[in-house]
Every structure is written in structure tokens, then in C-alpha cells.
N, C-alpha and C positions, 0 to 999 in steps of 0.2 A: 502493499499499498505504500510506501513511502517512497517505492519508487513512481508512483503517479502521481505523486503530491511534487514531486520535483520536477518533472517532466514539463507538469501543469504551468508552474511557477518560471520556468525556463520557456515554455511558448510565450509565456503570457508577456514576458519582459522582450524575446524576441519580438513580438507583435507589436509592441509599442515601440520599439525602435522607430525613429524617425525617417532612416533609410527604407525600411521597410514599405511605410505610408508612401513614398514616390517611385517604388517600384509597382507597388499598387494602383496608383493613381495613374502609372503610363498602360494599365492594361485599358482601360478608358471604356468600361462598360458601360456605362453610364450614358456614353452617347446612342449606344446601341439602340436601349429603350428607352430613349427620347425620338429618335428615328421610325420607331414601329410605332410610337404614340401616334406622332404624326401620321403615317400611313394608315392606321386603325382608325383616328380620326375623321380622318377624310373623307374613307372608305365609306364609315356611317353616314355622314352627311350626304355624300352620294345618293347612298341606298335611301332616305329619306327622302331626298328631292324626288329623286324616280319616284318612289312608289307613292309623292303627292301628287306628281306628275300625271303619273297613272287613275286615280281617284278622281281626276278630270280639273283640278286645279289650274291656275292660271300661273306662270314662271314664276310671280310675287310671291303668291299665297305659297306656293310652293317653298319657294327659297325661304319665308319667313317662317314658316312651318319646320323645317327643319334645323334654321338655324337657332331655335329654342333648345333644342336637343342636344347641342356640341356641348360637350365637357370638355375640351379644350381652351384654354381662359385667352388664347391668341386669335385663335380662329375664333371664338365668341363676339371678340372684340371688332372685329374688322367685319362678321357680316351685321351687325348691330349698325357699326357705323353704314355702310352702303342702305339699308332699312332706315336709318334716319333719314339720309340724303333722299332717298327716294320718296318718303313721306314729307320732307321739304319742297318736293318738285322736281325734282332731277331727274329725268329720263332713267331707264334703269339699265340701260346701256350704258351712257356715261359714268353713273355709280361704279358700272363695275370694272369700265377704264380708269376711273382715277383711283382704284384698291392697287392696280397692276404696279404704282409705283412704291408700295407700302413693301417694307421687308416681311416676306411670308415664306410659309414652305412652299418649296417648289410645285409639291404635290398638289397643294390649295391654290396655286396660281395656275397651275394646269387646268383643274377645274373651272377656274374664272374663264381663262382662255378658250375653253372648250364651249361655253355657253356665248360668250361672246359669238366666235364665229359660228355657232350653230342661229344666233339672230342674226348676225349680218346675213349672212348666206341663205337662211331660212329654211335649212334642215331643220330635220327631226329633234330635239334637245335627248328625249330619252334615249333614243338608241346610241346619239355621240356619248353622253353619259354613262350607259350599260359599258360600254366599252372601253373608256377610259376606266369605268370600277374595277371590268376583268384585268387590266394592265396593271395596276397599281395592287390587286389581291397577288398577281403573280409575281412581282414584286417583293411585295412583303414575306412571301415566302420564301423567294429566293434569298431575300435576306438573313430569312430565321435560320434557313439550312446552311447560310455561309458561317452564323455565329455557331452554330450547332458544329460544325466542323472546327473550328477553332476552342471550342469549350474544351474538348480533351486535352488539347495541350495546355490552357491556361488554369485544370486542374491539378496538372503534377504537382506544381509547386506546394500547394498546401496540403495535397497530400501525403509526399514525400516528408516535408517538414514536419506536421503535426498530428496527423494520424497514423501515420506507419510506428514512428517510436513507441507510442503510446500502446499499441495493436501488440507492438513485442515485449515492451515490458509487464502488461498485462498476463498475456501467454506464457512468458518467461520466469514469472514472480515465482508460480507455483515450483518447476522444475529447478529455480536457482536457491529456494528455502529446502528442498528436498537433500538438496548437495551439501548444503552447509548442515545437515542435522544429520547426513553421514558420516562426513568428514569428523562430524564430534565426538560420536561413538568410538 
């Protein structure tokens, strides 16, 4: 039991070393989570937009209903700005064009551009948004697969340094105690 306690405190001291934090920050796992969050929040927005359009609502009503269900704060802020400008009397196409200058995720900008192009050319918005949705879903799956491929390599470091030593101590402590007892006889 004392070996487990010693290894616990050694691992704890090793973990609170500032150099280890720098190594863990370089792994940059958090940027992956944010990009997937942006993918899926945009995909959800497009799904809701298409569902509202299929229910027979016009584009503004569908956009308004879809914007109420957004969980990403940045996207919600931008969609609320679009809706506010439209309610003040600016044409919807102009509101969409003004948003392109803002710093947004490329996925949401692509959604805005798809709506603009469909409005300008008179093509069906539903079909264009469904195609964009399928493309974004396939990109999200590819991003997750790439992360899953890198996860095994990233898990070797904590596995070797933190988990294996404790397992070896737990498994070996019984045989070490038996060896000590047999040597004392």
C-alpha cells in the first residue's frame, strides 16, 4: 500500500510541474472541440431552417425560428443582428450581405452565402441547404475520424507515465511481500 501512496504523490508532483502543463497545452485538444461545436451548431441551424421552409414558412420566418434554437453564442448574436436589421426595414438580402464582413465561422458564412446565392439566382433554397448540410456532416465525420486516429498516440504519454506504474506496483506488491516474508524465514 505504501508503494501506491508513493507513486500517487510522485505522479501528483510530476503533474503539477509547469513543464508538463506546457506539453499538455501543445496537444491542443480544445481547438478540436470548438471546431466540432461550430460544425454541429451550423448543421443544427441548417436542419431547423430546412424544416421550417418545408413547413411552408417564408425564408424570414424560417430564419427567425431557426435562430431561436441556436446554442452557439456567436451565431445567435449574428442571427439576432440580421433579424433586428430586417425588422428595422432593411431588405433580407442586404442584411445577409452586411454580415459577411463580420468574423464568423467559415461554416456559417458558407450557409449565409448559400442563402444569398439562392435568393439572387432564384434557385430552391431547400435543395441548396440540404446539399450544404450533407457536405458539413461529411466534413464533421472526417474531422472526428482524424481526431480518433490521433487519440491513440496522445494517450500513450499518460498511459505510460501514470497508469502502468501504479498497475505494476499493485500487481507486484503481493509478490514482493511474499518474497520479503520468505527471506526472513
